[in-house]
C-alpha positions in Angstrom: -8.8 -17.8 -23.6 -5.2 -19.0 -24.2 -5.1 -22.4 -25.9 -2.9 -23.9 -23.2 -5.6 -23.0 -20.6 -8.4 -24.3 -22.8 -6.5 -27.6 -23.2 -6.0 -27.9 -19.5 -9.6 -27.1 -18.9 -10.8 -29.8 -21.4 -8.4 -32.3 -19.8 -9.8 -31.6 -16.4 -13.5 -31.4 -17.2 -14.2 -32.9 -20.6 -16.1 -30.9 -23.1 -19.4 -31.2 -21.3 -18.2 -30.0 -17.9 -16.5 -26.9 -19.1 -19.4 -24.5 -18.7 -20.1 -25.5 -15.1 -16.4 -25.2 -14.3 -16.1 -21.8 -15.8 -19.3 -20.6 -14.2 -18.0 -21.7 -10.8 -14.6 -20.0 -11.4 -16.3 -16.7 -12.4 -18.7 -16.9 -9.4 -15.7 -17.4 -7.1 -13.7 -14.6 -8.7 -16.7 -12.2 -8.3 -17.0 -13.1 -4.6 -13.2 -12.6 -4.1 -13.5 -9.2 -5.9 -16.4 -8.3 -3.6 -14.3 -9.2 -0.5 -11.4 -7.1 -1.8 -13.8 -4.1 -2.3 -15.0 -4.5 1.3 -11.5 -4.6 2.7 -10.5 -1.6 0.6 -13.5 0.4 1.9 -12.7 -0.6 5.5 -9.1 0.3 5.2 -10.0 3.6 3.6 -11.9 4.5 6.7 -9.7 2.8 9.3 -6.1 1.6 9.4 -4.9 -1.3 7.3 -5.7 -4.8 8.5 -2.9 -6.4 10.5 -1.3 -9.7 9.3 -3.0 -11.4 12.3 -6.4 -10.1 11.1 -5.8 -11.2 7.6 -4.7 -14.7 8.8 -7.8 -15.0 11.0 -10.0 -14.1 8.0 -8.2 -16.6 5.8 -8.6 -19.3 8.4 -12.3 -18.6 8.8 -12.9 -18.5 5.0 -10.6 -21.4 4.0 -9.9 -23.4 7.1 -6.7 -25.4 6.9 -6.6 -25.2 3.1 -3.9 -23.1 1.5 -5.2 -19.6 0.9 -5.8 -18.9 -2.8 -3.6 -16.4 -4.7 -4.3 -12.8 -4.2 -6.5 -11.4 -6.9 -3.6 -9.4 -8.3 -1.7 -12.6 -8.8 -4.2 -14.3 -11.1 -5.1 -13.5 -14.7 -8.8 -12.8 -15.0 
């Protein structure tokens, strides 16, 4: 892990909270990867999802919170 990320992680969690924070982040990323695989499979059999369908799914998953970055935008 790059040192600047490790430093930010320690600042946010303290040394004792790092494991739980990383575990939650990995769990979340795996769930997002699974959703991306479901969408890809659907779009492989059907037409691509419309912007309205994507927005409706984001609203259902995340409510009024800003949608997280697309999986391609984050370093894993």
